[in-house]
PyMOL Python script that loads the backbone (N, CA, C, O; Angstrom):
from pymol import cmd

cmd.read_pdbstr("""\
ATOM      1  N   MET A   1    -114.974 -93.994-128.899  1.00  0.00           N
ATOM      2  CA  MET A   1    -115.603 -92.866-128.262  1.00  0.00           C
ATOM      3  C   MET A   1    -117.123 -93.055-128.264  1.00  0.00           C
ATOM      4  O   MET A   1    -117.795 -92.770-127.273  1.00  0.00           O
ATOM      5  N   GLU A   2    -117.648 -93.536-129.384  1.00  0.00           N
ATOM      6  CA  GLU A   2    -119.094 -93.743-129.472  1.00  0.00           C
ATOM      7  C   GLU A   2    -119.559 -94.759-128.436  1.00  0.00           C
ATOM      8  O   GLU A   2    -120.593 -94.575-127.794  1.00  0.00           O
ATOM      9  N   GLN A   3    -118.794 -95.825-128.280  1.00  0.00           N
ATOM     10  CA  GLN A   3    -119.176 -96.855-127.320  1.00  0.00           C
ATOM     11  C   GLN A   3    -119.069 -96.326-125.887  1.00  0.00           C
ATOM     12  O   GLN A   3    -119.898 -96.655-125.040  1.00  0.00           O
ATOM     13  N   ALA A   4    -118.052 -95.511-125.619  1.00  0.00           N
ATOM     14  CA  ALA A   4    -117.908 -94.927-124.291  1.00  0.00           C
ATOM     15  C   ALA A   4    -119.083 -94.009-123.995  1.00  0.00           C
ATOM     16  O   ALA A   4    -119.620 -94.018-122.887  1.00  0.00           O
ATOM     17  N   ASN A   5    -119.478 -93.223-124.974  1.00  0.00           N
ATOM     18  CA  ASN A   5    -120.631 -92.338-124.799  1.00  0.00           C
ATOM     19  C   ASN A   5    -121.919 -93.128-124.597  1.00  0.00           C
ATOM     20  O   ASN A   5    -122.851 -92.656-123.946  1.00  0.00           O
ATOM     21  N   ALA A   6    -121.964 -94.330-125.158  1.00  0.00           N
ATOM     22  CA  ALA A   6    -123.141 -95.179-125.009  1.00  0.00           C
ATOM     23  C   ALA A   6    -123.161 -95.884-123.655  1.00  0.00           C
ATOM     24  O   ALA A   6    -124.152 -96.525-123.304  1.00  0.00           O
ATOM     25  N   GLY A   7    -122.057 -95.766-122.882  1.00  0.00           N
ATOM     26  CA  GLY A   7    -122.024 -96.357-121.549  1.00  0.00           C
ATOM     27  C   GLY A   7    -121.294 -97.674-121.457  1.00  0.00           C
ATOM     28  O   GLY A   7    -121.360 -98.336-120.422  1.00  0.00           O
ATOM     29  N   ASN A   8    -120.603 -98.077-122.502  1.00  0.00           N
ATOM     30  CA  ASN A   8    -119.850 -99.329-122.494  1.00  0.00           C
ATOM     31  C   ASN A   8    -118.673 -99.190-121.527  1.00  0.00           C
ATOM     32  O   ASN A   8    -117.785 -98.365-121.740  1.00  0.00           O
ATOM     33  N   ILE A   9    -118.671 -99.999-120.465  1.00  0.00           N
ATOM     34  CA  ILE A   9    -117.656 -99.899-119.409  1.00  0.00           C
ATOM     35  C   ILE A   9    -116.258-100.174-119.951  1.00  0.00           C
ATOM     36  O   ILE A   9    -115.312 -99.467-119.603  1.00  0.00           O
ATOM     37  N   THR A  10    -116.116-101.184-120.793  1.00  0.00           N
ATOM     38  CA  THR A  10    -114.806-101.503-121.362  1.00  0.00           C
ATOM     39  C   THR A  10    -114.285-100.333-122.193  1.00  0.00           C
ATOM     40  O   THR A  10    -113.103 -99.997-122.130  1.00  0.00           O
ATOM     41  N   ALA A  11    -115.166 -99.722-122.963  1.00  0.00           N
ATOM     42  CA  ALA A  11    -114.770 -98.571-123.773  1.00  0.00           C
ATOM     43  C   ALA A  11    -114.393 -97.385-122.879  1.00  0.00           C
ATOM     44  O   ALA A  11    -113.464 -96.641-123.195  1.00  0.00           O
ATOM     45  N   LEU A  12    -115.113 -97.209-121.765  1.00  0.00           N
ATOM     46  CA  LEU A  12    -114.770 -96.132-120.829  1.00  0.00           C
ATOM     47  C   LEU A  12    -113.381 -96.347-120.226  1.00  0.00           C
ATOM     48  O   LEU A  12    -112.606 -95.403-120.080  1.00  0.00           O
ATOM     49  N   ARG A  13    -113.082 -97.582-119.884  1.00  0.00           N
ATOM     50  CA  ARG A  13    -111.756 -97.888-119.330  1.00  0.00           C
ATOM     51  C   ARG A  13    -110.667 -97.623-120.366  1.00  0.00           C
ATOM     52  O   ARG A  13    -109.624 -97.052-120.048  1.00  0.00           O
ATOM     53  N   GLU A  14    -110.915 -98.037-121.601  1.00  0.00           N
ATOM     54  CA  GLU A  14    -109.941 -97.806-122.669  1.00  0.00           C
ATOM     55  C   GLU A  14    -109.753 -96.312-122.903  1.00  0.00           C
ATOM     56  O   GLU A  14    -108.630 -95.853-123.112  1.00  0.00           O
ATOM     57  N   LEU A  15    -110.834 -95.559-122.868  1.00  0.00           N
ATOM     58  CA  LEU A  15    -110.752 -94.108-123.022  1.00  0.00           C
ATOM     59  C   LEU A  15    -109.922 -93.512-121.890  1.00  0.00           C
ATOM     60  O   LEU A  15    -109.109 -92.616-122.120  1.00  0.00           O
ATOM     61  N   GLY A  16    -110.123 -94.001-120.679  1.00  0.00           N
ATOM     62  CA  GLY A  16    -109.313 -93.543-119.542  1.00  0.00           C
ATOM     63  C   GLY A  16    -107.834 -93.821-119.765  1.00  0.00           C
ATOM     64  O   GLY A  16    -106.986 -92.984-119.454  1.00  0.00           O
ATOM     65  N   SER A  17    -107.524 -95.000-120.306  1.00  0.00           N
ATOM     66  CA  SER A  17    -106.125 -95.345-120.608  1.00  0.00           C
ATOM     67  C   SER A  17    -105.543 -94.403-121.657  1.00  0.00           C
ATOM     68  O   SER A  17    -104.395 -93.972-121.549  1.00  0.00           O
ATOM     69  N   LEU A  18    -106.347 -94.088-122.673  1.00  0.00           N
ATOM     70  CA  LEU A  18    -105.881 -93.169-123.712  1.00  0.00           C
ATOM     71  C   LEU A  18    -105.623 -91.776-123.137  1.00  0.00           C
ATOM     72  O   LEU A  18    -104.649 -91.117-123.502  1.00  0.00           O
ATOM     73  N   ILE A  19    -106.491 -91.338-122.246  1.00  0.00           N
ATOM     74  CA  ILE A  19    -106.308 -90.024-121.619  1.00  0.00           C
ATOM     75  C   ILE A  19    -105.035 -90.010-120.778  1.00  0.00           C
ATOM     76  O   ILE A  19    -104.272 -89.045-120.821  1.00  0.00           O
ATOM     77  N   GLU A  20    -104.805 -91.077-120.014  1.00  0.00           N
ATOM     78  CA  GLU A  20    -103.587 -91.160-119.205  1.00  0.00           C
ATOM     79  C   GLU A  20    -102.340 -91.134-120.089  1.00  0.00           C
ATOM     80  O   GLU A  20    -101.368 -90.447-119.777  1.00  0.00           O
ATOM     81  N   ARG A  21    -102.372 -91.879-121.183  1.00  0.00           N
ATOM     82  CA  ARG A  21    -101.239 -91.914-122.098  1.00  0.00           C
ATOM     83  C   ARG A  21    -100.994 -90.522-122.676  1.00  0.00           C
ATOM     84  O   ARG A  21     -99.847 -90.089-122.793  1.00  0.00           O
ATOM     85  N   ASN A  22    -102.059 -89.827-123.035  1.00  0.00           N
ATOM     86  CA  ASN A  22    -101.941 -88.476-123.557  1.00  0.00           C
ATOM     87  C   ASN A  22    -101.337 -87.546-122.505  1.00  0.00           C
ATOM     88  O   ASN A  22    -100.494 -86.709-122.827  1.00  0.00           O
ATOM     89  N   ASP A  23    -101.764 -87.688-121.260  1.00  0.00           N
ATOM     90  CA  ASP A  23    -101.219 -86.857-120.187  1.00  0.00           C
ATOM     91  C   ASP A  23     -99.717 -87.098-120.015  1.00  0.00           C
ATOM     92  O   ASP A  23     -98.945 -86.158-119.827  1.00  0.00           O
ATOM     93  N   ARG A  24     -99.319 -88.361-120.082  1.00  0.00           N
ATOM     94  CA  ARG A  24     -97.890 -88.668-119.952  1.00  0.00           C
ATOM     95  C   ARG A  24     -97.087 -88.052-121.093  1.00  0.00           C
ATOM     96  O   ARG A  24     -95.988 -87.539-120.882  1.00  0.00           O
ATOM     97  N   MET A  25     -97.645 -88.107-122.307  1.00  0.00           N
ATOM     98  CA  MET A  25     -96.949 -87.509-123.450  1.00  0.00           C
ATOM     99  C   MET A  25     -96.841 -85.998-123.270  1.00  0.00           C
ATOM    100  O   MET A  25     -95.820 -85.409-123.625  1.00  0.00           O
ATOM    101  N   GLU A  26     -97.862 -85.371-122.732  1.00  0.00           N
ATOM    102  CA  GLU A  26     -97.839 -83.927-122.498  1.00  0.00           C
ATOM    103  C   GLU A  26     -96.789 -83.565-121.453  1.00  0.00           C
ATOM    104  O   GLU A  26     -96.098 -82.555-121.585  1.00  0.00           O
ATOM    105  N   VAL A  27     -96.670 -84.385-120.421  1.00  0.00           N
ATOM    106  CA  VAL A  27     -95.647 -84.143-119.406  1.00  0.00           C
ATOM    107  C   VAL A  27     -94.262 -84.273-120.023  1.00  0.00           C
ATOM    108  O   VAL A  27     -93.367 -83.481-119.726  1.00  0.00           O
ATOM    109  N   GLU A  28     -94.087 -85.265-120.874  1.00  0.00           N
ATOM    110  CA  GLU A  28     -92.793 -85.435-121.533  1.00  0.00           C
ATOM    111  C   GLU A  28     -92.465 -84.230-122.408  1.00  0.00           C
ATOM    112  O   GLU A  28     -91.320 -83.779-122.441  1.00  0.00           O
ATOM    113  N   ARG A  29     -93.471 -83.705-123.121  1.00  0.00           N
ATOM    114  CA  ARG A  29     -93.238 -82.506-123.931  1.00  0.00           C
ATOM    115  C   ARG A  29     -92.872 -81.324-123.057  1.00  0.00           C
ATOM    116  O   ARG A  29     -91.990 -80.539-123.405  1.00  0.00           O
ATOM    117  N   THR A  30     -93.537 -81.193-121.934  1.00  0.00           N
ATOM    118  CA  THR A  30     -93.240 -80.101-121.009  1.00  0.00           C
ATOM    119  C   THR A  30     -91.829 -80.243-120.455  1.00  0.00           C
ATOM    120  O   THR A  30     -91.094 -79.262-120.345  1.00  0.00           O
ATOM    121  N   MET A  31     -91.460 -81.460-120.109  1.00  0.00           N
ATOM    122  CA  MET A  31     -90.122 -81.687-119.555  1.00  0.00           C
ATOM    123  C   MET A  31     -89.048 -81.461-120.612  1.00  0.00           C
ATOM    124  O   MET A  31     -87.930 -81.069-120.278  1.00  0.00           O
ATOM    125  N   ALA A  32     -89.367 -81.700-121.873  1.00  0.00           N
ATOM    126  CA  ALA A  32     -88.402 -81.495-122.953  1.00  0.00           C
ATOM    127  C   ALA A  32     -88.106 -80.018-123.148  1.00  0.00           C
ATOM    128  O   ALA A  32     -87.089 -79.657-123.741  1.00  0.00           O
ATOM    129  N   ASP A  33     -88.982 -79.171-122.656  1.00  0.00           N
ATOM    130  CA  ASP A  33     -88.808 -77.732-122.762  1.00  0.00           C
ATOM    131  C   ASP A  33     -87.914 -77.258-121.614  1.00  0.00           C
ATOM    132  O   ASP A  33     -88.268 -76.341-120.872  1.00  0.00           O
ATOM    133  N   LYS A  34     -86.781 -77.883-121.485  1.00  0.00           N
ATOM    134  CA  LYS A  34     -85.868 -77.685-120.361  1.00  0.00           C
ATOM    135  C   LYS A  34     -85.263 -76.288-120.256  1.00  0.00           C
ATOM    136  O   LYS A  34     -85.085 -75.819-119.131  1.00  0.00           O
ATOM    137  N   PRO A  35     -84.937 -75.594-121.331  1.00  0.00           N
ATOM    138  CA  PRO A  35     -84.305 -74.280-121.169  1.00  0.00           C
ATOM    139  C   PRO A  35     -85.128 -73.314-120.322  1.00  0.00           C
ATOM    140  O   PRO A  35     -84.553 -72.513-119.585  1.00  0.00           O
ATOM    141  N   LYS A  36     -86.424 -73.364-120.402  1.00  0.00           N
ATOM    142  CA  LYS A  36     -87.252 -72.483-119.588  1.00  0.00           C
ATOM    143  C   LYS A  36     -87.122 -72.852-118.120  1.00  0.00           C
ATOM    144  O   LYS A  36     -87.086 -71.968-117.264  1.00  0.00           O
ATOM    145  N   ALA A  37     -87.052 -74.133-117.817  1.00  0.00           N
ATOM    146  CA  ALA A  37     -86.888 -74.559-116.436  1.00  0.00           C
ATOM    147  C   ALA A  37     -85.519 -74.127-115.915  1.00  0.00           C
ATOM    148  O   ALA A  37     -85.391 -73.775-114.743  1.00  0.00           O
ATOM    149  N   ASP A  38     -84.498 -74.149-116.768  1.00  0.00           N
ATOM    150  CA  ASP A  38     -83.182 -73.692-116.357  1.00  0.00           C
ATOM    151  C   ASP A  38     -83.187 -72.206-116.049  1.00  0.00           C
ATOM    152  O   ASP A  38     -82.488 -71.760-115.140  1.00  0.00           O
ATOM    153  N   ALA A  39     -83.965 -71.439-116.791  1.00  0.00           N
ATOM    154  CA  ALA A  39     -84.066 -70.004-116.550  1.00  0.00           C
ATOM    155  C   ALA A  39     -84.696 -69.740-115.186  1.00  0.00           C
ATOM    156  O   ALA A  39     -84.316 -68.796-114.493  1.00  0.00           O
ATOM    157  N   VAL A  40     -85.645 -70.567-114.809  1.00  0.00           N
ATOM    158  CA  VAL A  40     -86.281 -70.412-113.509  1.00  0.00           C
ATOM    159  C   VAL A  40     -85.273 -70.716-112.398  1.00  0.00           C
ATOM    160  O   VAL A  40     -85.228 -70.013-111.389  1.00  0.00           O
ATOM    161  N   ALA A  41     -84.463 -71.767-112.587  1.00  0.00           N
ATOM    162  CA  ALA A  41     -83.478 -72.144-111.579  1.00  0.00           C
ATOM    163  C   ALA A  41     -82.366 -71.102-111.472  1.00  0.00           C
ATOM    164  O   ALA A  41     -81.763 -70.950-110.409  1.00  0.00           O
ATOM    165  N   ALA A  42     -82.090 -70.385-112.560  1.00  0.00           N
ATOM    166  CA  ALA A  42     -80.998 -69.420-112.566  1.00  0.00           C
ATOM    167  C   ALA A  42     -81.329 -68.160-111.777  1.00  0.00           C
ATOM    168  O   ALA A  42     -80.421 -67.461-111.327  1.00  0.00           O
ATOM    169  N   GLY A  43     -82.580 -67.865-111.606  1.00  0.00           N
ATOM    170  CA  GLY A  43     -82.952 -66.651-110.888  1.00  0.00           C
ATOM    171  C   GLY A  43     -84.439 -66.434-110.961  1.00  0.00           C
ATOM    172  O   GLY A  43     -85.207 -67.376-111.151  1.00  0.00           O
ATOM    173  N   LYS A  44     -84.844 -65.194-110.811  1.00  0.00           N
ATOM    174  CA  LYS A  44     -86.266 -64.863-110.845  1.00  0.00           C
ATOM    175  C   LYS A  44     -86.815 -65.073-112.251  1.00  0.00           C
ATOM    176  O   LYS A  44     -86.310 -64.493-113.213  1.00  0.00           O
ATOM    177  N   PRO A  45     -87.864 -65.914-112.372  1.00  0.00           N
ATOM    178  CA  PRO A  45     -88.426 -66.161-113.700  1.00  0.00           C
ATOM    179  C   PRO A  45     -89.162 -64.926-114.225  1.00  0.00           C
ATOM    180  O   PRO A  45     -89.685 -64.117-113.459  1.00  0.00           O
ATOM    181  N   GLY A  46     -89.183 -64.811-115.533  1.00  0.00           N
ATOM    182  CA  GLY A  46     -89.885 -63.702-116.170  1.00  0.00           C
ATOM    183  C   GLY A  46     -91.383 -63.944-116.197  1.00  0.00           C
ATOM    184  O   GLY A  46     -91.857 -65.027-115.855  1.00  0.00           O
ATOM    185  N   LYS A  47     -92.121 -62.923-116.605  1.00  0.00           N
ATOM    186  CA  LYS A  47     -93.584 -62.993-116.635  1.00  0.00           C
ATOM    187  C   LYS A  47     -94.076 -64.099-117.566  1.00  0.00           C
ATOM    188  O   LYS A  47     -95.006 -64.831-117.228  1.00  0.00           O
ATOM    189  N   LYS A  48     -93.458 -64.218-118.726  1.00  0.00           N
ATOM    190  CA  LYS A  48     -93.892 -65.247-119.678  1.00  0.00           C
ATOM    191  C   LYS A  48     -93.689 -66.642-119.105  1.00  0.00           C
ATOM    192  O   LYS A  48     -94.545 -67.513-119.263  1.00  0.00           O
ATOM    193  N   VAL A  49     -92.564 -66.853-118.443  1.00  0.00           N
ATOM    194  CA  VAL A  49     -92.274 -68.163-117.862  1.00  0.00           C
ATOM    195  C   VAL A  49     -93.283 -68.466-116.757  1.00  0.00           C
ATOM    196  O   VAL A  49     -93.784 -69.587-116.659  1.00  0.00           O
ATOM    197  N   ILE A  50     -93.578 -67.474-115.930  1.00  0.00           N
ATOM    198  CA  ILE A  50     -94.560 -67.666-114.862  1.00  0.00           C
ATOM    199  C   ILE A  50     -95.927 -67.978-115.451  1.00  0.00           C
ATOM    200  O   ILE A  50     -96.617 -68.876-114.969  1.00  0.00           O
ATOM    201  N   ASP A  51     -96.326 -67.253-116.483  1.00  0.00           N
ATOM    202  CA  ASP A  51     -97.618 -67.501-117.129  1.00  0.00           C
ATOM    203  C   ASP A  51     -97.685 -68.910-117.714  1.00  0.00           C
ATOM    204  O   ASP A  51     -98.707 -69.585-117.593  1.00  0.00           O
ATOM    205  N   GLU A  52     -96.611 -69.349-118.341  1.00  0.00           N
ATOM    206  CA  GLU A  52     -96.577 -70.689-118.921  1.00  0.00           C
ATOM    207  C   GLU A  52     -96.651 -71.758-117.834  1.00  0.00           C
ATOM    208  O   GLU A  52     -97.315 -72.780-118.007  1.00  0.00           O
ATOM    209  N   MET A  53     -95.973 -71.522-116.720  1.00  0.00           N
ATOM    210  CA  MET A  53     -96.012 -72.470-115.608  1.00  0.00           C
ATOM    211  C   MET A  53     -97.431 -72.554-115.033  1.00  0.00           C
ATOM    212  O   MET A  53     -97.931 -73.643-114.752  1.00  0.00           O
ATOM    213  N   ARG A  54     -98.064 -71.404-114.865  1.00  0.00           N
ATOM    214  CA  ARG A  54     -99.437 -71.391-114.346  1.00  0.00           C
ATOM    215  C   ARG A  54    -100.389 -72.081-115.314  1.00  0.00           C
ATOM    216  O   ARG A  54    -101.286 -72.807-114.886  1.00  0.00           O
ATOM    217  N   ALA A  55    -100.205 -71.867-116.603  1.00  0.00           N
ATOM    218  CA  ALA A  55    -101.060 -72.504-117.606  1.00  0.00           C
ATOM    219  C   ALA A  55    -100.885 -74.020-117.570  1.00  0.00           C
ATOM    220  O   ALA A  55    -101.864 -74.761-117.660  1.00  0.00           O
ATOM    221  N   ALA A  56     -99.653 -74.479-117.440  1.00  0.00           N
ATOM    222  CA  ALA A  56     -99.398 -75.918-117.384  1.00  0.00           C
ATOM    223  C   ALA A  56    -100.034 -76.523-116.135  1.00  0.00           C
ATOM    224  O   ALA A  56    -100.609 -77.610-116.194  1.00  0.00           O
ATOM    225  N   GLU A  57     -99.934 -75.823-115.005  1.00  0.00           N
ATOM    226  CA  GLU A  57    -100.541 -76.317-113.770  1.00  0.00           C
ATOM    227  C   GLU A  57    -102.066 -76.359-113.899  1.00  0.00           C
ATOM    228  O   GLU A  57    -102.704 -77.319-113.466  1.00  0.00           O
ATOM    229  N   ALA A  58    -102.643 -75.315-114.495  1.00  0.00           N
ATOM    230  CA  ALA A  58    -104.092 -75.272-114.671  1.00  0.00           C
ATOM    231  C   ALA A  58    -104.551 -76.404-115.587  1.00  0.00           C
ATOM    232  O   ALA A  58    -105.590 -77.018-115.344  1.00  0.00           O
ATOM    233  N   ASP A  59    -103.785 -76.679-116.632  1.00  0.00           N
ATOM    234  CA  ASP A  59    -104.124 -77.760-117.550  1.00  0.00           C
ATOM    235  C   ASP A  59    -104.064 -79.102-116.841  1.00  0.00           C
ATOM    236  O   ASP A  59    -104.937 -79.951-117.026  1.00  0.00           O
ATOM    237  N   ALA A  60    -103.037 -79.292-116.032  1.00  0.00           N
ATOM    238  CA  ALA A  60    -102.902 -80.547-115.293  1.00  0.00           C
ATOM    239  C   ALA A  60    -104.053 -80.712-114.299  1.00  0.00           C
ATOM    240  O   ALA A  60    -104.594 -81.808-114.149  1.00  0.00           O
ATOM    241  N   ASP A  61    -104.428 -79.624-113.620  1.00  0.00           N
ATOM    242  CA  ASP A  61    -105.546 -79.685-112.684  1.00  0.00           C
ATOM    243  C   ASP A  61    -106.848 -80.030-113.402  1.00  0.00           C
ATOM    244  O   ASP A  61    -107.640 -80.833-112.911  1.00  0.00           O
ATOM    245  N   LEU A  62    -107.062 -79.424-114.560  1.00  0.00           N
ATOM    246  CA  LEU A  62    -108.274 -79.691-115.336  1.00  0.00           C
ATOM    247  C   LEU A  62    -108.323 -81.150-115.778  1.00  0.00           C
ATOM    248  O   LEU A  62    -109.363 -81.798-115.668  1.00  0.00           O
ATOM    249  N   MET A  63    -107.207 -81.664-116.274  1.00  0.00           N
ATOM    250  CA  MET A  63    -107.175 -83.055-116.724  1.00  0.00           C
ATOM    251  C   MET A  63    -107.427 -84.006-115.550  1.00  0.00           C
ATOM    252  O   MET A  63    -108.123 -85.008-115.708  1.00  0.00           O
ATOM    253  N   ALA A  64    -106.870 -83.702-114.384  1.00  0.00           N
ATOM    254  CA  ALA A  64    -107.088 -84.544-113.213  1.00  0.00           C
ATOM    255  C   ALA A  64    -108.562 -84.535-112.825  1.00  0.00           C
ATOM    256  O   ALA A  64    -109.127 -85.580-112.500  1.00  0.00           O
ATOM    257  N   GLU A  65    -109.182 -83.366-112.858  1.00  0.00           N
ATOM    258  CA  GLU A  65    -110.606 -83.258-112.541  1.00  0.00           C
ATOM    259  C   GLU A  65    -111.448 -84.041-113.546  1.00  0.00           C
ATOM    260  O   GLU A  65    -112.389 -84.733-113.156  1.00  0.00           O
ATOM    261  N   LEU A  66    -111.121 -83.941-114.833  1.00  0.00           N
ATOM    262  CA  LEU A  66    -111.861 -84.682-115.852  1.00  0.00           C
ATOM    263  C   LEU A  66    -111.709 -86.187-115.671  1.00  0.00           C
ATOM    264  O   LEU A  66    -112.660 -86.942-115.873  1.00  0.00           O
ATOM    265  N   GLU A  67    -110.515 -86.616-115.292  1.00  0.00           N
ATOM    266  CA  GLU A  67    -110.290 -88.044-115.064  1.00  0.00           C
ATOM    267  C   GLU A  67    -111.096 -88.533-113.868  1.00  0.00           C
ATOM    268  O   GLU A  67    -111.664 -89.624-113.907  1.00  0.00           O
ATOM    269  N   ARG A  68    -111.150 -87.723-112.792  1.00  0.00           N
ATOM    270  CA  ARG A  68    -111.947 -88.103-111.627  1.00  0.00           C
ATOM    271  C   ARG A  68    -113.426 -88.209-112.000  1.00  0.00           C
ATOM    272  O   ARG A  68    -114.111 -89.146-111.590  1.00  0.00           O
ATOM    273  N   GLU A  69    -113.909 -87.242-112.780  1.00  0.00           N
ATOM    274  CA  GLU A  69    -115.313 -87.286-113.211  1.00  0.00           C
ATOM    275  C   GLU A  69    -115.580 -88.486-114.092  1.00  0.00           C
ATOM    276  O   GLU A  69    -116.624 -89.125-113.957  1.00  0.00           O
ATOM    277  N   ALA A  70    -114.666 -88.809-114.989  1.00  0.00           N
ATOM    278  CA  ALA A  70    -114.844 -89.953-115.880  1.00  0.00           C
ATOM    279  C   ALA A  70    -114.861 -91.249-115.060  1.00  0.00           C
ATOM    280  O   ALA A  70    -115.675 -92.139-115.306  1.00  0.00           O
ATOM    281  N   ALA A  71    -113.959 -91.339-114.093  1.00  0.00           N
ATOM    282  CA  ALA A  71    -113.920 -92.536-113.256  1.00  0.00           C
ATOM    283  C   ALA A  71    -115.194 -92.661-112.424  1.00  0.00           C
ATOM    284  O   ALA A  71    -115.729 -93.755-112.244  1.00  0.00           O
ATOM    285  N   GLN A  72    -115.667 -91.533-111.925  1.00  0.00           N
ATOM    286  CA  GLN A  72    -116.887 -91.546-111.120  1.00  0.00           C
ATOM    287  C   GLN A  72    -118.087 -91.930-111.985  1.00  0.00           C
ATOM    288  O   GLN A  72    -118.945 -92.696-111.546  1.00  0.00           O
ATOM    289  N   ASN A  73    -118.155 -91.409-113.198  1.00  0.00           N
ATOM    290  CA  ASN A  73    -119.252 -91.735-114.096  1.00  0.00           C
ATOM    291  C   ASN A  73    -119.192 -93.195-114.547  1.00  0.00           C
ATOM    292  O   ASN A  73    -120.224 -93.820-114.793  1.00  0.00           O
ATOM    293  N   ALA A  74    -117.987 -93.726-114.652  1.00  0.00           N
ATOM    294  CA  ALA A  74    -117.841 -95.122-115.084  1.00  0.00           C
ATOM    295  C   ALA A  74    -118.365 -96.081-114.017  1.00  0.00           C
ATOM    296  O   ALA A  74    -118.827 -97.174-114.342  1.00  0.00           O
ATOM    297  N   THR A  75    -118.298 -95.684-112.758  1.00  0.00           N
ATOM    298  CA  THR A  75    -118.750 -96.567-111.686  1.00  0.00           C
ATOM    299  C   THR A  75    -120.253 -96.472-111.473  1.00  0.00           C
ATOM    300  O   THR A  75    -120.837 -97.330-110.809  1.00  0.00           O
ATOM    301  N   HIS A  76    -120.890 -95.440-112.026  1.00  0.00           N
ATOM    302  CA  HIS A  76    -122.341 -95.285-111.859  1.00  0.00           C
ATOM    303  C   HIS A  76    -123.066 -95.905-112.960  1.00  0.00           C
ATOM    304  O   HIS A  76    -124.297 -95.873-112.985  1.00  0.00           O
TER     305      HIS A  76
END
""", "prot")
cmd.dss("prot")
cmd.show_as("cartoon", "prot")
cmd.util.cbc("prot")
cmd.orient("prot")
């Protein structure tokens, strides 16, 4: 992290790889939470399920934006 903050391109790339790996693990955790997804498929989802879905989408959007910024900063 220190080297990435110092502008080391190799360290920035490695940090990007770590972030991607973390994102994949988060998706796997979300997918493992299958009973909630089954409840959505069974009918109208409840408020808590909708809130959790929106939170997961917002988190994914934020991570994608951070990755784009990191990639853009790495090229400058």
